[in-house]
C-alpha positions as CSV (number, residue, x, y, z in Angstrom):
1,M,19.5,11.0,28.3
2,N,18.9,14.5,27.2
3,F,16.9,17.0,29.3
4,M,13.4,17.7,27.9
5,F,11.3,20.7,28.7
6,K,7.7,21.2,27.5
7,C,6.0,24.5,26.9
8,S,2.8,24.6,28.9
9,V,1.3,27.0,26.4
10,C,1.8,25.2,23.1
11,N,3.3,21.8,24.1
12,F,6.5,22.4,22.2
13,I,9.2,20.0,23.5
14,Y,12.7,21.5,23.9
15,E,15.6,19.2,24.2
16,R,18.6,20.9,25.8
17,E,20.2,21.2,29.2
18,A,18.0,24.2,30.1
19,A,14.7,25.6,29.0
20,P,15.0,28.4,26.4
21,E,14.4,32.1,27.3
22,Q,11.3,31.9,25.1
23,C,9.4,29.2,23.3
24,P,10.7,28.8,19.7
25,K,7.1,28.0,18.6
26,C,4.8,30.4,20.5
27,G,7.1,32.9,22.2
28,A,6.1,32.0,25.7
29,P,8.6,33.0,28.4
30,K,11.0,30.5,30.0
31,E,8.7,30.3,33.1
32,K,6.1,28.5,31.0
33,F,8.4,25.5,30.5
34,I,8.2,22.4,32.7
35,E,10.9,19.8,32.9
36,I,9.7,16.5,31.7
37,S,10.1,13.5,34.1
38,E,12.3,10.5,33.2
39,E,9.2,8.3,32.9
40,V,7.5,10.7,30.4
41,K,10.8,11.1,28.5
42,E,11.0,7.4,28.1
43,K,7.4,7.3,26.7
44,I,8.2,10.1,24.3
45,L,11.3,8.4,23.0
46,R,9.6,5.0,22.6
47,S,6.6,6.6,21.0
48,R,8.8,8.4,18.4
49,Y,9.9,5.0,17.2
50,T,6.4,3.5,17.0
51,N,4.9,6.6,15.5
52,D,7.6,6.6,12.8
53,L,6.7,2.9,12.0
54,H,3.1,3.9,11.7
55,M,3.9,6.7,9.4
56,E,6.1,4.5,7.2
57,I,3.3,2.0,6.9
58,K,0.9,4.8,6.1
59,T,3.2,5.9,3.3
60,L,3.3,2.4,1.9
61,L,-0.5,2.2,2.1
62,D,-0.8,5.4,0.1
63,T,1.4,3.8,-2.5
64,I,-0.9,0.7,-2.6
65,I,-3.9,3.0,-3.1
66,E,-2.2,4.7,-6.0
67,L,-1.2,1.4,-7.6
68,A,-4.7,0.0,-7.1
69,E,-6.2,3.0,-8.8
70,E,-3.9,2.5,-11.7
71,G,-5.0,-1.1,-11.9
72,I,-8.7,-0.2,-11.7
73,E,-8.2,2.4,-14.5
74,D,-6.3,-0.2,-16.6
75,D,-9.4,-2.4,-16.4
76,L,-7.7,-5.6,-17.8
77,D,-10.5,-7.9,-16.6
78,P,-13.2,-8.1,-13.9
79,G,-11.1,-10.3,-11.7
80,C,-8.2,-7.9,-11.7
81,V,-10.4,-4.9,-11.0
82,K,-12.0,-6.7,-8.1
83,V,-8.6,-7.4,-6.5
84,F,-7.5,-3.8,-7.1
85,K,-10.7,-2.4,-5.5
86,E,-10.3,-4.7,-2.5
87,A,-6.6,-3.6,-2.1
88,K,-7.6,0.0,-2.3
89,A,-10.4,-0.4,0.3
90,I,-8.2,-2.4,2.7
91,A,-5.3,0.0,2.4
92,F,-7.7,3.0,3.0
93,E,-9.2,1.4,6.1
94,L,-5.9,0.5,7.6
95,G,-4.6,4.0,6.9
96,Q,-7.6,5.4,8.9
97,K,-6.8,3.0,11.8
98,I,-3.3,4.3,11.8
99,K,-4.4,7.9,11.9
100,A,-6.8,7.1,14.8
101,E,-4.0,5.4,16.7
102,L,-1.6,8.3,16.2
103,E,-4.4,10.7,17.4
104,G,-4.7,8.5,20.5
105,H,-0.9,8.8,21.1
106,M,-1.1,12.5,20.9
107,K,-3.9,12.7,23.4
108,K,-2.0,10.5,25.8
109,G,1.2,12.6,25.5
110,K,3.0,9.9,23.5
111,W,4.3,12.3,21.0
112,G,7.3,14.6,21.0
């Protein structure tokens, strides 16, 4: 597994055999980097996969919202509009849940 170093100033994760001379994001010196433990590295790698799945689902939900809005605008009949409105509301709510889950991951250091 690659080495990982985290900037203690801005949380940038650097994946090389040694920490950089300065942080590519904030410019902090090499001394501000800490090597990430194997346990934390494993969490980061696993969370990247899960976070990518969340983001893929969120993208699909955004498409559902767009399609539902088109269906509402088309206004074929009340039954169709009702289904489109429900789809839009459900997709929006699930998208909000995904955003909250990702925020929780970031707060727990499950991002990288």
